[in-house]
C-alpha positions in Angstrom: 10.7 15.2 -24.8 12.0 15.5 -21.2 14.9 13.7 -19.6 14.2 12.0 -16.2 16.8 10.6 -13.8 15.2 8.5 -11.1 17.0 7.9 -7.8 16.0 5.0 -5.6 15.8 4.8 -1.8 17.5 2.8 1.0 18.0 -1.0 0.5 16.9 -0.7 -3.2 18.6 -0.2 -6.5 17.8 1.3 -9.9 15.8 -1.9 -10.6 12.9 -0.6 -8.6 12.2 2.0 -11.3 12.1 -0.4 -14.2 8.3 -0.2 -14.8 8.4 3.6 -14.6 11.4 3.9 -17.0 9.5 1.7 -19.5 6.4 3.8 -19.1 8.3 7.1 -19.6 10.1 5.8 -22.6 6.9 4.4 -24.2 5.6 8.0 -24.0 8.6 9.4 -25.8 10.8 10.5 -22.9 14.3 9.7 -21.9 14.7 8.0 -18.5 17.4 6.4 -16.5 17.6 4.9 -13.0 21.2 4.4 -11.8 22.4 2.3 -8.9 23.8 4.4 -6.0 27.2 3.2 -4.7 26.9 -0.1 -2.9 23.4 -0.7 -4.3 22.1 -2.9 -7.1 25.0 -4.0 -9.3 27.4 -1.3 -8.0 30.5 -2.9 -6.4 31.4 -0.1 -4.0 32.0 -1.6 -0.4 29.5 -0.2 2.1 32.4 1.2 4.2 33.3 3.5 1.4 29.8 5.0 0.9 29.1 8.7 1.8 26.3 11.1 1.0 28.7 13.0 -1.4 29.6 9.7 -3.1 25.9 9.0 -3.6 25.4 12.6 -5.0 28.5 12.6 -7.2 27.5 9.3 -8.8 24.2 10.9 -9.8 26.0 14.1 -11.0 28.0 11.9 -13.4 24.7 10.6 -14.8 23.1 14.0 -15.3 26.3 15.4 -16.9 25.7 12.8 -19.6 22.5 14.5 -20.6 22.6 17.3 -23.1 19.8 19.2 -21.3 18.8 19.8 -17.6 17.0 16.8 -16.2 13.9 16.2 -14.1 15.5 14.6 -11.0 13.2 12.3 -9.0 14.1 11.0 -5.6 12.1 8.3 -3.7 12.3 7.9 0.1 16.0 8.2 1.1 16.6 9.4 -2.5 15.2 12.8 -1.4 18.4 13.4 0.6 20.5 12.4 -2.4 18.8 14.6 -4.9 18.9 17.6 -2.5 22.7 17.2 -2.3 22.9 16.8 -6.1 21.0 20.1 -6.5 23.6 21.7 -4.2 26.4 20.4 -6.4 24.9 20.9 -9.8 21.8 23.2 -9.7 22.1 24.3 -13.4 21.9 20.7 -14.6 18.5 20.2 -13.0 15.2 21.4 -14.5 13.1 20.3 -11.5 13.4 18.3 -8.3 10.6 15.8 -7.6 10.3 14.2 -4.2 8.3 11.0 -4.2 7.3 10.1 -0.6 10.8 11.3 0.0 12.8 12.5 3.0 13.6 16.2 2.6 16.4 17.4 4.9 17.0 21.0 6.0 20.5 22.3 5.8 22.6 20.5 8.5 20.0 17.8 9.0 20.5 14.0 8.5 18.0 11.3 7.6 18.2 10.3 11.3 16.6 13.7 12.1 13.6 13.0 9.8 10.7 11.0 11.2 9.8 7.7 9.6 7.4 5.0 10.8 8.5 3.4 14.1 7.5 0.0 12.7 10.3 0.5 10.1 12.9 1.4 12.7 11.9 -1.4 15.1 12.4 -4.2 12.6 15.8 -3.2 11.2 18.6 -5.9 11.5 22.1 -4.4 11.8 25.1 -6.3 10.6 27.7 -7.6 13.1 30.2 -5.0 12.0 27.6 -2.2 12.5 28.2 -0.9 8.9 24.9 -1.9 7.3 21.3 -2.8 8.1 18.7 -5.1 6.5 15.0 -5.5 6.6 13.3 -8.8 7.6 11.6 -10.4 4.6 8.4 -10.9 6.6 7.9 -7.2 7.1 8.4 -6.0 3.5 4.9 -6.2 2.2 3.5 -4.5 5.3 6.0 -1.6 5.2 6.9 -1.0 1.6 4.6 -2.9 -0.8 1.1 -3.1 0.8 -0.7 -2.5 -2.5 1.8 -4.4 -4.8 1.3 -7.8 -6.4 2.7 -10.9 -4.8 5.0 -11.3 -7.8 6.4 -7.8 -7.4 6.9 -8.2 -3.6 8.8 -11.5 -4.2 10.9 -9.9 -7.0 11.8 -6.9 -4.8 12.6 -9.0 -1.8 15.1 -11.1 -3.8 16.9 -7.9 -4.9 17.1 -5.8 -1.8 20.6 -5.1 -0.5 22.2 -4.1 2.8 21.9 -0.3 3.5 25.1 1.4 4.6 24.4 3.0 8.0 26.9 5.9 8.1 25.4 7.7 5.2 22.1 7.9 7.1 23.8 9.8 9.8 25.5 12.4 7.6 24.1 15.9 7.5 23.2 17.5 4.3 25.0 20.8 3.4 22.5 22.8 1.4 22.3 26.5 0.5 19.5 28.8 -0.6 21.7 30.0 -3.5 22.2 26.6 -5.0 19.8 23.9 -3.8 17.2 26.6 -3.1 17.3 27.9 -6.7 15.9 24.7 -8.2 12.1 24.3 -8.5 10.7 21.5 -6.2 7.6 19.4 -6.3 6.4 16.9 -3.7 4.3 13.8 -4.5 2.6 12.3 -1.4 1.8 8.6 -1.1 -1.4 8.6 0.8 -1.3 5.0 2.1 2.5 5.1 2.9 3.5 2.9 5.9 7.2 3.7 5.8 7.1 7.5 5.6 3.7 8.3 7.1 1.5 10.9 5.5 1.8 13.3 8.4 5.6 13.2 8.1 5.4 13.8 4.4 3.2 16.8 4.9 5.4 18.3 7.7 8.4 18.1 5.3 6.5 19.5 2.4 5.2 22.4 4.6 8.7 23.1 5.9 10.1 23.7 2.4 9.0 26.0 -0.5 7.5 23.4 -2.9 6.0 24.8 -6.0 3.3 22.2 -5.9 2.2 19.1 -3.9 0.4 16.2 -5.6 -0.9 12.9 -4.3 -1.1 9.3 -5.3 -3.4 6.8 -3.6 -0.6 4.3 -3.1 1.7 2.7 -0.5 5.4 3.6 -0.3 6.1 2.0 -3.7 4.0 3.4 -6.5 6.8 2.5 -8.9 5.6 -1.1 -8.6 1.9 -0.7 -7.9 1.0 2.2 -10.3 3.9 2.9 -12.6 1.7 4.3 -15.5 -0.1 6.7 -13.2 3.2 7.8 -11.7 4.8 8.2 -15.2 1.8 10.3 -16.3 2.1 12.5 -13.3 5.8 13.0 -13.8 5.2 14.0 -17.4 2.4 16.4 -16.4 4.6 18.1 -13.9 
């Protein structure tokens, strides 16, 4: 049995992993998908969010496991799990990046390329603290191969994304972050983090392996069983 901790991306919450958590548990593994601060059911005000607050909230979860975990980050979650690995490398068995943004030391998410279509449609709040995605663009960008039911369910649960954390730089070291084995899972039909961007990031880091799924940006909805099987195989 392995222990998996699944970290969501921007605008989402731990709810986006529900099908994968169920699939992993059905196969005899332990899995959890916490809400990052200011996401899902977490009450943290967006103005109080930082990369370290994201990372330390995940550290609290993995400290609750009695063995090192497989830490999976999707999309923006790649930045978070990288910082978690810097803070608590011995608590992590393996890092898995799912169509995820992988920063270099001193780099922010703003320095990593995503689809222009995603950036062009963002709606900032009046106070400039958060941004939202227009409902009419969600299927096209995030859920192209997902069912209408899943798209509607996700659209009703997306939250505002705190902007400042996207501008923070990740402080990572070879001795800590670099000591944890890393695997990348490409999403071949991704319209949010294009495949060429995923491959540039995976080529720039020392990944132990790269795997592929024939999915859009959200295989946790469209192919949860295939994703669970791949995570177990890793």
